[in-house]
N, C-alpha and C positions, 0 to 999 in steps of 0.2 A: 492277454487275453484281446486278439483285433478289435481293434474297434468298427462299428458296420461301417459303411460305403457313403451313407450320407452324413454321420456322427462330426467328421471333420471340416466335409461343406457346410455343415449343417452351422456351422461357430464358425466359420474365418468367411460366412455371412452375415450371422451378425454384428461381426466388426468391421467388416465396409460397411455396412448399415451403418452404424454408429459412426466413422469416418468422417462420409455423407452426409451423410447430416451438422456435425462440428461444423464439416469446412462453409456449410449451408448459413448458419447459425453465423460464424463469423467474417463471410465475408455481409452478409448483411447492417454489424453493427456497427465495420470498417468500412465505409460505401468509401472512403476516400482513398482503398484500395487497387490496385488493376484487380483483375480474376488472375489474373497466374501467383501474384503476392500471395494475398485472402489465402488463397488453397494452399501452397506454402506454411502459411502460419495456419490456418488449421493442421493441417498434418503435422509438425516439426513441436505444437501444443496441445497434441491430440495423444502424439506421441512420450512426452513426456509425462503427461495425468498416467497413463499405461508403464510405461518404466521405471516412472518417481524419481530422475535424471536430467539432467538438464545439456546432458557433455554429448558432443557430436557426435562420437561412433556409440554408445550406443540407443540411442533416435533410429539413428540409420538399416540401423542394421535388422533395427524392429522392424521397423517400415516394408524397409527390404524383404522381410518372411512376410510380411501382412499384405506383402503386395503381387507378391510372385515377382517382383522384378531382384536386376542382379543390386549386387549393394553399394558399389562404385557413383549407380545410378545414382538412388538416394543420399546417396551421402554426399553428392557432388549438387547437387537439388539445395539438402540445409542448408550447405556451407556457403550459395551460393546467397542466401535470403544473405545474410546478413554483411556481406561486400560492396560494398562502394560500387555504383557500374565503370570506371574504368579500372575493378577487376575484375570481372566478367570477362567472359567466355562470348562474341556476338558484337555487336553494332549496333544493338536496339535493343542490349540493358539496358536499366529502371535499376534503382537505388531506389532501399525505402526508407520516407522520408519519415522519420517518428517522433518528429516535434507536432506533423498532422494530424498521427493517430494519439493525444493526449485530448486534446477534447471529445472525436468519439469515443474515445473506454471508458471514458465520467458519459457523457449519453445513457453507456449501453446500462453502468450502476445505476443512475437516475431512474431510469427505464425502468429497469426490475428492481426501484425501490421498494418497500409496503404502501400500495394504498394510499393517501391522507396523511404521511408519516413530510414534514417539511424541515426538516432537523437532518444535520448530518456534522460527520467530528471528521475534520484535515488535521492532519501532521503531517511537519517535517521536519526530520536529518538531515544527517548523514553518519555513513556507513564504506569504512575501507577494505578493501580485499590487497588485504599484506600492507606494500609497499607500489604496487603499482597504481590499482583503481580506486578513489575516491567518489562515491556516487551521494549528490542534494539530492530529497527525493519527499516527492510528496503525495501521502496516504492519503484514501478512506481508512481508515482506523473500523474497524466491523468488528464486534462479538471475541473480544480477544485477539484480535488477526490483523491484515491490514492489506492491501488492495495498493498498488504503488500505478497510480495514473498518471503523474508524471515525472521525467526525473530528466539528471546531466550526469555525467560522468564526465570527469577532469586525471588527468594525470595526480598520481599520487603523489608522486614527490617534484613537481611542478610545481609553484608559487601562482599566485594567482586572487583577483578578487572574485570573493560568492556573489558580490551581489547583485552583474547581473545576470547568474542564472538564476537565482530564486527569483531577480525579478520579474524577469522570461519565463519563466516555472508558473507562478502562481499567476498572471495573464490569461495565460493558455490554457489554466483550471476555469478560470471565471465568465469564461465560452459558456460552462456546460454545464453552471448555477441554474435553478431559476432563481431570478430576483426576489421573495420574496422570503427563498426558503432559510433560515433558521441554522450557521456554518460558525461553528466554532474551532478557533483554530493554535494549535498544542507545537508548542516545542522547547527544547531543555535549556539550561541558562548560556552551552556553549554559541548557542543561536539567536541568542537575540542584541537587536537591535532596534535603535528609535525611529529611523527608515524602513524596518523590515513591520516594523509596530502599528505608523502608518501607514503604511501599501496595503496590509490587511483590514485597515479599517478605510483607507477608499471606497473599496471594492464590497462596506457594507453587512463584512462577517466581524467576528470581536476574538482579538486573538486573547490568548490565553499563558502568556509567557513564563517564562521561570527566568529569576533575573537570583544571583547570589546575593548573598548577605552583606557587599561589601563593601554597598553606598553610604547613602543619606538616604535624608525622606524630612516632608514639613508638612504642618496641614495647613491646609488652600490659603485659609486667611490669615497666619503666619507667619512668620521670620526667622522661628529659631529652627538649626539643622542640626537631627537627631538620627543615630545609624540606625541605617535600615534592623542589624541584626539586635537590636532594644526591642521589637515587635512584640518577637516569637520568644519564648520558654516550651520548654521541651517539655512540657506538660497534657499533651495531646488535643492544648486547646487550639479553638477556631477561633480567629480572626477578621475582620471586612473593614476596612477604611478608606477613607479619598481622599487621597493624598496629590504633593509633587512630589515625584523621588528625584534623588537624582543635582545633587548643586553643579553640575558644568553648565554655568545657561544654556547651549548648543543639545544639549545631554537631557533636559527637566523630560521631565514626562505628568499628566496631569490623570493620575489614571483613580482606579480603584488597586489597592494593595489588599488581594488576603493572602492569611498567613496561618499554616501552622509544623509543628515539628514531634511528630511523636517520639515516644518513650522505646529505645535504640537504636535510632538512627542517628544519622554520626551527623546530619545537614539538616536547617525546616526547607521547607516550599513554603517561596515567594513568589505570588504571582501575583501577576501588574494583566491591568483586563481594563478595556472601556463601560466596561459593565455596572448598569448601578451596585451595589452593595445589596438591596437587597433582592435582585435577582441571578446573583452569581453562587455559586458553592467550590468553594475547593477539592472536593475530592472530586471532580469533575477533571482534572487534571492525570486521575490515578492510569484514562486512558492512554494518556501518551506512550504508554508501556508497550502499547498494542503492536506498536511502530517497531520494536523491536523483538515480538513476535516473528511479527511478516520478514523482517531481515533474518531470522534463525529460517522460517518456510522456504526462504528462497535460496538457503546452509548446505547445513548438515544435517537441519529439520528438514528439508522438500530436495529442493531441486539442486541441490550441489552443486549449489556454485560454483562455494573456494576450488574446486579440483579447473576448473576451466583453465583452458592455456593459452588465451586472447589475450594478447597484449594492442590494442587498438584502439578506445576511447569507442571511438566509432561502432564497431561492429559490437564491443561488449554491447552500447544501447540499444540495439538493434535483439540483442538476442533476450534485454531483462523485456523487452517489447510480448516476448514468446511468453514470458516466463510470468509476466506480471495479468498477459490473455488466458494460460492457462489456473495460477491463482482467482480473477474471479469466477472460474466454472467453477473450481472444486472448492470454493466459500459458498456462493448459492448455494450449491447443493447442499452442504455439511451448515451454512448457518443456518438452513431451512429448518432437517434433523434437527436440529441442538434444541429448536421452540419442540420436543415431545416432551425434555424435561418442566416435572409441572419447578417453575416459582416457588413455591410453596414449600418447595422441598431447598432451597436452595441460598448460605447468607446474603449479605448481602452484598451489591455491588464493589467490584468486582466478581462476575463468577470465578467459581473455582471448579473448572469444568476437571473429570476423570480425563477425557480428551477432547484434541480442540479440534471446532469447527474445519482447519485442515485436514486431521484423519481424517475425522467422519465422513466427510466429502470425498478425498480419496479413498477409503474403504467404499461409498454408494455406491462410486460411478467405477471401480472395477471389478464388482459382487454382481450389480447391472450388467455387465458386458462380459464374464466369468458368466451366467446364467440367460443371455441370451435373451435379456430383458430389453425395456428403451432404455434408452441411456439415457438419463436421468439431469433433470435443472431445476432450476432452484428461481427462487427468489430473495432476496434481501430486508432480512426481519430485522428489521435493530434493533437493539433495545433501548428500553430507561434512561436516561443519564445516572447513573450514582449519585442519591442523598447524602449517605450518611460510609465511612468509612469498615471498609467492612476489617 
């Protein structure tokens, strides 16, 4: 059966209108980019959502079909987005300064945050792409997922200190967060360091950092040191104490230790924080796993970044900006849809969802475009922090 003459035009026009609308949002939210840079970022991230791929060839082919242009034209435009200025054709070309996008990227999230909500959770972690790249990431964790807001990519096999990278990333993130907000910063055992704990506190945020059970502690007024492993038993009981951790003078930390060890788990949770015992809850650490879900969305569960052929870290950092913007859009839509699930029907947090907010958002956007409906944009509606283990 032949389509009527108006049908393909109507569909094509809806796609192009949606693309133009999204480019307008990107350019207004990332004002540090030039118009041409924002336009390509809007196209790249729009094509990423529509194809559910981060691969250049797939997105370039989609954009060429959508805009009715030569495939090589679309491909070269997207390719040069990731290039340094000297690698581009022409004398007036500029490269995208990714670090200048971190503050407006987080400000974008804050501006879409639920009105009256003044607490936010950040997670710090590293993820690898084989031996090619190591990505140090600061993410906003949200409804079981994560949105990267600052990152540094280093060669995976090159030795080097991570401290300057983490301190630089935190400094950039700090600029975008309102001073009176309560910010919890989660890290796993591999990232604990006294200097990082102190840096987080320096921004008046609250570190919530897991440590290994191999160290020692003493009571604040005591002199006897005890193994940290003696704090907790594998019975699910929760413990909170104000102590001094670590016997070495240069490593000592006056903090609250939260401990819990559930049956069936190989290791306990030992969390150090500056919060008073009465205000801290060890189960908040469950939200750290959401950054792992974010890495999955970037890789096999979403944008398929693990298939990239890139070998230069600076180019990969620019591709991460595209993926972060696409993820922000998808989660703003999917998270809002997630509100429709009645909290009364769910167990204690962390919530067990049939579909992640990432998948829900993707589906809603693709259905809207397919039916020529208005392009959906959401807001961010964070869940209450968990009060008891699921």
